[in-house]
C-alpha angles and dihedrals in degrees: 000000000000114000133191120197114200118212142051108236138097088269090060092045088053091050091050091047092054095041091050088065093060118109086209092063119105103166132005126201133180126200113230094339125169140245090290097051089048088070094058105022140030109262116221116207095234127122116229088242093062096092099167092046092049091052090048091049092049090053093045093051093043092239115194096189134018118201112199115207109181127059099227097071090045091053088048093055104258093142091051092052092048094048090048087057091052096254121136111236134189101216136074129269120260090260094052092043088063086086084079102022093062121034088187092057092045091053090050091050092051091049092051093051102035097246108163115251141135121290110260146166130209126223137187098185127056097222093061091042093053092047092050093047092050091055096054121102091228133023112275132229107254116215130182109229097227138048114304104164092259093302102092097092128088118187096204119214094189137025089247090056090050092050091050090050091051091052092045092055102036106027106026091033093220089170098036115223090349088075098046086101125029139192121223108203137181113256111250119214124214142060120326121229136182112218116187128187136186106232132192101185097276105027132056121199111193124231125209114288124250140187123218136195113231104176118085099228137055116276092032092285129146132030126330118267135185086271134300100206146332145200137205137238111020111214091229092062099103125178088251092055091046090053092048092052091048095048100039102035120009102042094041091050093052089047091048093052091049091049089052090055092253106109110193119227114175136038117335107200113196114197103205141186116210100218131177086261093054133267116335130186116254092177142331124232124197097217145033114304123243121246090011092069089060092061097037102051096051086058094052110103115207133010123342096188099072090047093054092043092049091051092047091052097043095249110114093129110119095013110141120207124193125193132207106242092216116105121244129209129194128194121192121219109206137186117265109267095026128172082032126047116325141172124253135195093061115147115247117220132195102035090128093048099066123124111258094246095053119091124204119200114196121225117159099023138118138175116253116180091335092310123111108232136178117271106166149021098273105042111174137004115210114205137186139170123217142170088254135019088252092053093047090047092051092051093047092052090046086059092047090055090056092060131074143172130156115282093004115167133188140161117259096202104064108142090350094128096025108152 
């Protein structure tokens, strides 16, 4: 089977790494990929926004399955264009991807179908938004409606911070068109959890749960990022909780999307808060999380390729999935200054010095004259399995200490207090 993975991050490198292990795989391509995917796949010089060119490349390379990593091409209709060309694709249609592409639409969907989430209100003018925020008993969470690369959410500690976030999104247009509308949402209290599921339009098969770290600095300080680390599984994820999430959130959401004429085929990623009233949806994503993918896939025993193909072709029934019980921890090495401005083109050292049981997934990297250099905000994700969370964490940080590039930054507390 010939497979094309679309995207250039650590998530896509992890997908290529796992797919490369499949005995069903004939040829593997990544578009555009990075310096890591170049070692295990053929990189195609195509941006994930070039929909027509991606379809043409898939046809030219006789691709049997396309796996779409990022949300932006899904929201732009890449899966629709591929399916129209007769190519199987793991990723939702543009209509189904709206569950991530529009927080307003997702909130309306959850309200229509009784899916538990935080109370919220949507606004398309800053005056009304400010007035509403000022009348709330506690500061709201401010969310840009559209896609903002994981950075369009401000969990305000004070009313002033909420008002500044409203102005940043709606007046200063910090997130462009994504912030033209915003959602003001009650702040949920509890433990956060990332719940992923393989979906084929009518069925949802859960993956192992994970927890990620969104803030850039230790102690959950600083601005939100795309994710600075993750671990799986959380000890509090009991079979009873997993069943509750499946029955109250995941299955009803897949059924709701099908009822709306938007069957969802791909990964439904439910970002949840475990409140005193039970799990509630913080947000939905229409693809694998990053860095959650990097701690989920190393725990998947067996072949990923037939699972993704079954989901893409609406045939997950009967698919059996087995997970490695060992925990997995991932630590992200980022460029200095991230998530703000940062330098690129800095040589990365130590990639050949890693312990054999430590995995490095590339994100913002490229090859320059035979040297791997930095090319993005999040640069590398260092991953390790262990018999305990503590053991996995120790191995991951041992790998981190082998690596170096100028101005590198990373959190030192990933999975430190993991329950």
